VONU-591122 format. One record per residue (C-alpha): residue in three letters; z, y, x; chain; residue number from 1. Coordinates in steps of 0.001 Angstrom, whole numbers. Example, Ala and Ser with C-alpha at 12.3 -4.5 7.8 and 13.67 -1.06 7.14 Angstrom:
// VONU-591122
Ala; 7800; -4500; 12300; A; 1
Ser; 7140; -1060; 13670; A; 2
***
This chain:
// VONU-591122
Met; 0; 0; 0; A; 1
Val; 756; 2353; 2876; A; 2
Ser; -2626; 1623; 4452; A; 3
Arg; -4411; 2300; 1152; A; 4
Ala; -2502; 5551; 686; A; 5
Ile; -3438; 6703; 4192; A; 6
Tyr; -7072; 5689; 3729; A; 7
Asp; -7218; 7522; 399; A; 8
Gln; -6104; 10747; 2100; A; 9
Met; -8625; 10199; 4887; A; 10
Arg; -11441; 9855; 2327; A; 11
Lys; -10349; 13126; 750; A; 12
Gly; -10460; 14881; 4114; A; 13
Asn; -6690; 15467; 4297; A; 14
Thr; -6443; 14447; 7930; A; 15
Thr; -5170; 15451; 11322; A; 16
Pro; -7615; 16959; 13841; A; 17
Asn; -8362; 13433; 15093; A; 18
Gly; -9044; 12030; 11623; A; 19
Gly; -5719; 10313; 10877; A; 20
Val; -2447; 11360; 9242; A; 21
Tyr; 950; 12299; 10617; A; 22
Leu; 3912; 9921; 10618; A; 23
Ser; 7310; 11643; 10653; A; 24
Met; 10668; 9826; 10813; A; 25
Gly; 12952; 12652; 11909; A; 26
His; 14523; 12938; 8453; A; 27
Leu; 16129; 9530; 9032; A; 28
Gly; 18038; 10964; 11984; A; 29
Pro; 16554; 10888; 15511; A; 30
Glu; 19393; 8802; 16959; A; 31
Asn; 19167; 6300; 14119; A; 32
Val; 15396; 5974; 14661; A; 33
Arg; 15904; 5459; 18396; A; 34
Thr; 18402; 2683; 17642; A; 35
Gln; 16535; 926; 14826; A; 36
Phe; 13027; 1239; 16316; A; 37
Ala; 13759; 1295; 20042; A; 38
Gly; 10611; -567; 21075; A; 39
Met; 8279; 1586; 19013; A; 40
Val; 10006; 4796; 20137; A; 41
Lys; 9476; 3774; 23766; A; 42
Arg; 5846; 2822; 23159; A; 43
Cys; 5147; 6192; 21541; A; 44
Ala; 6973; 8002; 24341; A; 45
Asp; 4803; 6227; 26915; A; 46
Cys; 1797; 7773; 25125; A; 47
Gly; 3361; 11243; 24963; A; 48
Phe; 4667; 11143; 21365; A; 49
Asp; 8210; 11612; 20049; A; 50
Leu; 8551; 9170; 17162; A; 51
Ala; 12272; 9840; 16673; A; 52
Ala; 12108; 13592; 16119; A; 53
Gly; 8452; 14626; 16122; A; 54
Arg; 5158; 13625; 14526; A; 55
Val; 2771; 10828; 15493; A; 56
Glu; -870; 10575; 14411; A; 57
Val; -1610; 7207; 12796; A; 58
Val; -4483; 5391; 11067; A; 59
Pro; -4704; 1921; 9503; A; 60
Thr; -6154; -765; 11715; A; 61
Ala; -6816; -4505; 11676; A; 62
His; -4362; -6228; 14018; A; 63
Tyr; -3997; -9754; 12646; A; 64
Phe; -5916; -12275; 10595; A; 65
Met; -4342; -13898; 7533; A; 66
Gly; -7072; -16463; 7053; A; 67
Gly; -8024; -19213; 9446; A; 68
Val; -9057; -22838; 9734; A; 69
Val; -7785; -25056; 6906; A; 70
Cys; -5154; -27472; 8206; A; 71
Asp; -2323; -29687; 6990; A; 72
Pro; 1392; -29079; 7767; A; 73
Asp; 980; -31131; 10954; A; 74
Thr; -1795; -28736; 12124; A; 75
Arg; -4592; -31314; 11731; A; 76
Thr; -7991; -30142; 10511; A; 77
Ala; -10966; -31897; 8935; A; 78
Leu; -12522; -32188; 12404; A; 79
Pro; -10940; -35115; 14294; A; 80
Gly; -9256; -33935; 17473; A; 81
Leu; -9063; -30269; 16397; A; 82
Phe; -5588; -28846; 15752; A; 83
Val; -4724; -25233; 14915; A; 84
Ala; -1519; -23209; 15027; A; 85
Gly; -462; -19584; 14747; A; 86
Glu; -2937; -17089; 13366; A; 87
Asp; -5834; -19521; 13844; A; 88
Ala; -4391; -21510; 10928; A; 89
Gly; -5137; -20533; 7340; A; 90
Gly; -2730; -20535; 4422; A; 91
Ala; 601; -20008; 6155; A; 92
His; 987; -16370; 5122; A; 93
Gly; -547; -16239; 1670; A; 94
Ala; -1800; -12824; 606; A; 95
Asn; -100; -10826; 3342; A; 96
Arg; 1706; -11558; 6582; A; 97
Gln; 5153; -9992; 6753; A; 98
Gly; 6323; -8388; 9997; A; 99
Gly; 7735; -10907; 12477; A; 100
Asn; 6225; -13957; 10779; A; 101
Gly; 3358; -14138; 13262; A; 102
Val; 5644; -15030; 16174; A; 103
Ala; 7588; -17528; 14050; A; 104
Asn; 4331; -19111; 12882; A; 105
Ser; 3013; -19506; 16424; A; 106
Thr; 6321; -20851; 17724; A; 107
Val; 7036; -23327; 14925; A; 108
Phe; 3536; -24683; 14397; A; 109
Gly; 2659; -24470; 18077; A; 110
Asp; 5574; -26820; 18726; A; 111
Ile; 4434; -29134; 15914; A; 112
Ala; 859; -29137; 17198; A; 113
Gly; 2022; -30080; 20690; A; 114
Asp; 4101; -32978; 19396; A; 115
Val; 1359; -34286; 17090; A; 116
Met; -1386; -33982; 19718; A; 117
Gly; 778; -35713; 22313; A; 118
Ala; 1537; -38603; 19963; A; 119
Glu; -2095; -39022; 18951; A; 120
Ala; -3333; -38819; 22542; A; 121
Ala; -924; -41584; 23547; A; 122
Asn; -2303; -43869; 20837; A; 123
Ile; -5964; -42898; 20994; A; 124
Gly; -7126; -46196; 22496; A; 125
Ala; -10767; -46263; 23566; A; 126
His; -12573; -42950; 23776; A; 127
Arg; -15582; -42455; 21553; A; 128
Glu; -18999; -42190; 23138; A; 129
Pro; -20246; -38601; 23118; A; 130
Asp; -23059; -37713; 20732; A; 131
Glu; -25809; -36676; 23128; A; 132
Ala; -27807; -34997; 20346; A; 133
Val; -24874; -32725; 19483; A; 134
Ile; -24386; -31871; 23162; A; 135
Glu; -28053; -30974; 23556; A; 136
Asp; -27941; -28819; 20419; A; 137
Glu; -24925; -26920; 21735; A; 138
Ile; -26541; -26389; 25131; A; 139
Ala; -29650; -25034; 23410; A; 140
Arg; -27518; -22750; 21209; A; 141
Ala; -25619; -21371; 24190; A; 142
Arg; -28806; -20789; 26219; A; 143
His; -30690; -19209; 23323; A; 144
Pro; -30175; -15569; 24425; A; 145
Phe; -31913; -16242; 27749; A; 146
Ser; -35141; -16886; 25842; A; 147
Lys; -35191; -13403; 24286; A; 148
Lys; -35759; -9882; 25521; A; 149
Pro; -32485; -8152; 26552; A; 150
Gly; -30980; -5586; 24178; A; 151
Asp; -27929; -3353; 23682; A; 152
Leu; -25087; -5664; 22639; A; 153
His; -22463; -2920; 22735; A; 154
Ala; -24368; -808; 20218; A; 155
Met; -24643; -3813; 17909; A; 156
Arg; -20912; -4473; 18180; A; 157
Asp; -20190; -831; 17319; A; 158
Arg; -22434; -1096; 14267; A; 159
Leu; -20612; -4246; 13156; A; 160
Met; -17270; -2460; 13473; A; 161
Asp; -18557; 469; 11404; A; 162
Val; -19919; -1814; 8683; A; 163
Met; -16676; -3775; 8389; A; 164
Trp; -14594; -573; 8307; A; 165
Asp; -16763; 1296; 5829; A; 166
Asp; -17774; -1478; 3419; A; 167
Val; -15404; -4417; 3948; A; 168
Gly; -12294; -2501; 4857; A; 169
Ile; -9058; -1468; 3201; A; 170
Met; -10454; -575; -235; A; 171
Arg; -13388; -2684; -1405; A; 172
Thr; -15963; -2492; -4196; A; 173
Val; -18871; -4706; -5199; A; 174
Val; -21331; -2008; -4116; A; 175
Gly; -19793; -1700; -674; A; 176
Leu; -19407; -5446; -206; A; 177
Asp; -23021; -6096; -1193; A; 178
Arg; -24194; -3424; 1232; A; 179
Gly; -21881; -4610; 3992; A; 180
Leu; -22927; -8241; 3608; A; 181
Arg; -26602; -7289; 3860; A; 182
Gln; -25958; -5309; 7040; A; 183
Val; -23905; -8094; 8604; A; 184
Arg; -26710; -10556; 7914; A; 185
Asp; -29225; -8105; 9368; A; 186
Leu; -27120; -7921; 12523; A; 187
Lys; -26957; -11719; 12591; A; 188
Ala; -30748; -11945; 12565; A; 189
Glu; -31083; -9107; 15072; A; 190
Leu; -28711; -10785; 17521; A; 191
Leu; -30818; -13950; 17505; A; 192
Glu; -33754; -11814; 18655; A; 193
Thr; -31656; -10020; 21282; A; 194
Gly; -31384; -11711; 24642; A; 195
Leu; -30045; -11485; 28171; A; 196
Ala; -31572; -11226; 31607; A; 197
Ala; -32438; -14790; 32655; A; 198
Asp; -31782; -14291; 36362; A; 199
Asp; -28134; -15382; 36469; A; 200
Met; -25960; -17706; 34356; A; 201
Val; -23028; -17838; 36780; A; 202
Phe; -20055; -15597; 35910; A; 203
Asn; -22277; -13729; 33476; A; 204
Leu; -19841; -11668; 31392; A; 205
Thr; -22657; -10309; 29255; A; 206
Trp; -23359; -13881; 28200; A; 207
His; -19735; -14030; 27024; A; 208
Asp; -20269; -10770; 25138; A; 209
Trp; -23295; -12245; 23356; A; 210
Met; -21429; -15369; 22235; A; 211
Asn; -18353; -13367; 21231; A; 212
Leu; -20521; -11053; 19146; A; 213
Gln; -22103; -14047; 17441; A; 214
Ser; -18629; -15300; 16524; A; 215
Leu; -17579; -11852; 15275; A; 216
Ile; -20644; -11669; 13055; A; 217
Glu; -20031; -15156; 11621; A; 218
Val; -16392; -14363; 10824; A; 219
Ser; -17369; -10978; 9363; A; 220
Glu; -19891; -12654; 7084; A; 221
Ala; -17223; -15111; 5892; A; 222
Ile; -14752; -12283; 5213; A; 223
Ala; -17299; -10209; 3296; A; 224
Gln; -18552; -13136; 1215; A; 225
Ala; -14998; -14249; 376; A; 226
Ala; -14027; -10693; -619; A; 227
Gln; -17165; -10442; -2745; A; 228
Ala; -16244; -13629; -4624; A; 229
Arg; -12581; -12741; -5195; A; 230
Glu; -12515; -10414; -8209; A; 231
Asn; -8832; -9495; -8077; A; 232
Ser; -6465; -7752; -5661; A; 233
Arg; -3862; -9642; -3674; A; 234
Gly; -1860; -8487; -664; A; 235
Ala; -4137; -6870; 1898; A; 236
His; -7270; -7666; -147; A; 237
Phe; -7831; -4765; -2557; A; 238
Arg; -10812; -4338; -4878; A; 239
Glu; -11009; -870; -6432; A; 240
Asp; -13231; -2338; -9156; A; 241
Phe; -10741; -5218; -9743; A; 242
Pro; -7297; -3697; -8995; A; 243
Asp; -5251; -6244; -11001; A; 244
Glu; -3740; -9149; -9100; A; 245
Gly; -4665; -11677; -11777; A; 246
Asp; -2637; -14600; -13105; A; 247
Leu; -132; -15658; -10453; A; 248
His; 464; -19074; -12036; A; 249
Thr; -3181; -20054; -11463; A; 250
Ser; -3329; -18622; -7935; A; 251
Tyr; -5943; -19988; -5563; A; 252
Phe; -6991; -19790; -1952; A; 253
Thr; -10493; -18609; -1128; A; 254
Val; -12121; -21261; 1054; A; 255
Val; -15365; -20563; 2915; A; 256
Arg; -17380; -23529; 4154; A; 257
Arg; -20432; -23564; 6365; A; 258
Gln; -23209; -25973; 5488; A; 259
Gly; -26000; -25620; 8001; A; 260
Asp; -26826; -21914; 8061; A; 261
Thr; -25366; -21275; 4601; A; 262
Leu; -21844; -20181; 3682; A; 263
Thr; -20335; -21328; 390; A; 264
Val; -17171; -19953; -1230; A; 265
Glu; -14844; -22274; -3137; A; 266
Arg; -11445; -21949; -4810; A; 267
Ser; -8529; -24158; -3836; A; 268
Pro; -5475; -23967; -6149; A; 269
Val; -2085; -23061; -4730; A; 270
Asp; 294; -26003; -5103; A; 271
Phe; 3693; -24510; -6006; A; 272
Thr; 5919; -27311; -4660; A; 273
Ile; 8892; -25172; -3581; A; 274
Val; 9039; -22037; -5732; A; 275
Arg; 6840; -20716; -8545; A; 276
Pro; 5892; -17097; -9313; A; 277
Gly; 8843; -15242; -10809; A; 278
Glu; 11378; -17649; -9303; A; 279
Ser; 13552; -17044; -6238; A; 280
Leu; 15155; -19394; -3752; A; 281
Ile; 17640; -16651; -2913; A; 282
Asp; 18846; -16325; -6513; A; 283
Ala; 19297; -20096; -6745; A; 284
Ala; 21500; -20057; -3651; A; 285
Leu; 23745; -17199; -4772; A; 286
Pro; 26261; -19213; -6898; A; 287
Ala; 26885; -21691; -4082; A; 288
Gln; 27285; -18855; -1599; A; 289
Ser; 29770; -17089; -3906; A; 290
Ala; 31747; -20318; -4300; A; 291
Arg; 32034; -20740; -545; A; 292
Gln; 33158; -17156; -135; A; 293
Thr; 35816; -17637; -2840; A; 294
***
């Protein structure tokens, strides 16, 4: 909600000289701010800002990913041998990740993944023979840019960032999502026609840039297509044309699958095995807690 409020003011032109808004916490008491937010106060001070008593220019930004690869509680995925933990794993945070949960997620499920992988590796038995056709396909995919005329990858990356900010960002509409998805797919096609100099494959960081950009485009397409299909607003996903959150009791995950070169969007129902919408585990624990205190 804070991000949407800031973005709304930015759209109206009510901004700082650098295009953001001012954050002020002095009314909470400078010493209290320095105590409660010591790390952030120090970080701001290192950049020349006084968070405790002054003003700091801020803007919303993407700094974590709430989706990820579908996995079970033991971190297994549909692909044998692939395990995911932390923010690579989808479904752990629901509609919005609360502060601090990212570290807990990585620590808890990272530990589980290590245990499960170790146990499975010890009992793996005979190794499977590699699929030579798959290997050749992957080699061809990785070497593809060396068959095309070099281009400006950095400019393409900047365009992708602009598209995702403007059309698939904090506040979404069907018009913007349609436009953004078209532009992302245009960039996808353009990248396949954009190559690298073929004189050196050793320690070629530009080759890394090309493959990273391909991954960014694929993930951006999945995000835009999922947002286009979800006609409600939940957590960090907000549709101005569909602002209601919808029926919580029939909640579903948005699952994007890749079939060849095509992405499909499906709905997977949320299985409320622990607590249902409107219920609280805290409220259920209160009587027992009161009894112990008595």
